[in-house]
N, C-alpha and C positions, 0 to 999 in steps of 0.2 A: 291301678285303675282304677278309675272313678265309677263311681253307680249308677252311673249313664252310661258309661260304655258297658260296663258288664250285664246291662240290660239289652244293649244292641245287640250282645254276643248272644246272648241265651235266645235272644230274640231270633236270630239268624238258624241257633242250632235247634231251638223247637219247630222252628218252618224246615228244616231239613230230618228231624225226628219226627215229623207229624202229630207232633203234642200238643192238640188240640186243647186242651186244657193250661197247660203254661205260658202256650199260644197267648189265647185269651186276657190272661192275666196279664201278661207282659203288655200287650196289648194298651189293656185297660190303664195300667200302671201310664203307660206315656202319655197316654191322651190325659189324666188327670193331672200328669204335671203341666202338659200344654198350657189345656187351661187354668192351672193354676199361674204360669210365666204369664200367660195373657190377661189373665184380668188383676197382678200385680202390677204389670206393665214393667216387669223384670225381665232383661235378656235373659239367663237361665238360671236355674234354681243349683243350687251347691247341693253335695249329697245328704245334709241334714235336712235341706229341703225338699228333695225326692223322698228321704226318710218318713217326713212329715205327711208326706204324700200317701206313702204308703201304711203309714199306721193309720188312717183317719181311712185309706180301703179297708183294712183289716180291720176297723172296728164295725164298719158298716156290714162285713161280711159276719161277724160274730153276736152283731144285734138280730139279725135276721132269722139266723140257725134257729132259737125258740120257737120262732113263729111258723118253721118248717116242719121242724119234729112233733110243736101242734097240731099241725093240720095234717099228720100223717102221710107227708110226702120224701118218702125216703131218698126218692132221686136226686130231689135239691138239697136233703141234708148232705149226701154223699159230695155230692158238686160244690157247696160250700167249703168245706172239710176239704176238699182237694185244691179249693184256692186259696183258702185258709194257710196249709201248707206252703204253697207257693210264694204266697206272701212272705212268711213268715220267713224264708230261707235270705231273704233278702234286706234283715234287719242285723242288726249285733247282736252280738250275744248275750241272752238274757242276765238281770244280774239277779242276784243271792239272794235270801232275806239277811244274811249276815250284811253284805254287798248294801244292801239300800241302808242298813241300819245304821252302819258309820258313816254313809252318807248324808244321813238325815242329823245324825251327831254333829260331822262335821259343817252340814248347814245353818244348824241352829248355833254352835258357838261362832261362825264366819260374821253372820248379819245381828249374833248379838241378842238370840230374843230369848224374852222372859216369861211367856202367856201366849193364850191363845189369839190376842192379839195380833201376833208377829207369823198366825197362819202364812200368810200372802208373801211376805218378805222370804219362807222360808221356800216356799215353792217355787219361789220366780228363783231363789238361787238353786233349788234341784232341777228344775224345767230341763233347762238344757244339758244339764248331766244326765237324764234317767229316759229322755226321747228315746222311742222305741224302744228302750232295754227294760222297761216297766210299765206297767201299767198306773195311769197317774192318779187311777179312783184309790188306789188300794196306797199307794204310798201318801196320798192325802189324808187315808185316813190312820198312819202309823204317825203322821206326823201331826194330827189331830192327837193321837194318843198319846204321845211324846208330850206334847207343849200343855197338855192338863195334866199329864202327871208330875204328883210331887218332886220336888228338886231330889237329889241324890248327894 
């Protein structure tokens, strides 16, 4: 079952169960996917494209969470956390630190990286392999640390 089909089935289930949070999030995902397809003039996004949209939606929710907490808006904090949980349920299994380190080692070998100047090449190789499975910023920091470390 494709991710698009899963979203459609989950939308129907959320309607039947009257699960307003899940329903709202799924509708938001579908709207963002449609907007992306319209903007890029692609007919349909594949699963990777939809995962990219979900990651973007997840990032937005995570960015506003500290602002809600600082403002003392516990109602909005709880709503954002519930939405984050729903969004995360559509992402692939997260990578462990060991798996990320292994991928970084593989990327460094694959592109022949020798120093910090090759950071972009390594990240370009890693990006499609970690999309939706790891935080890009954290992986970038790990790559930077690996490339600046003395050779073993």
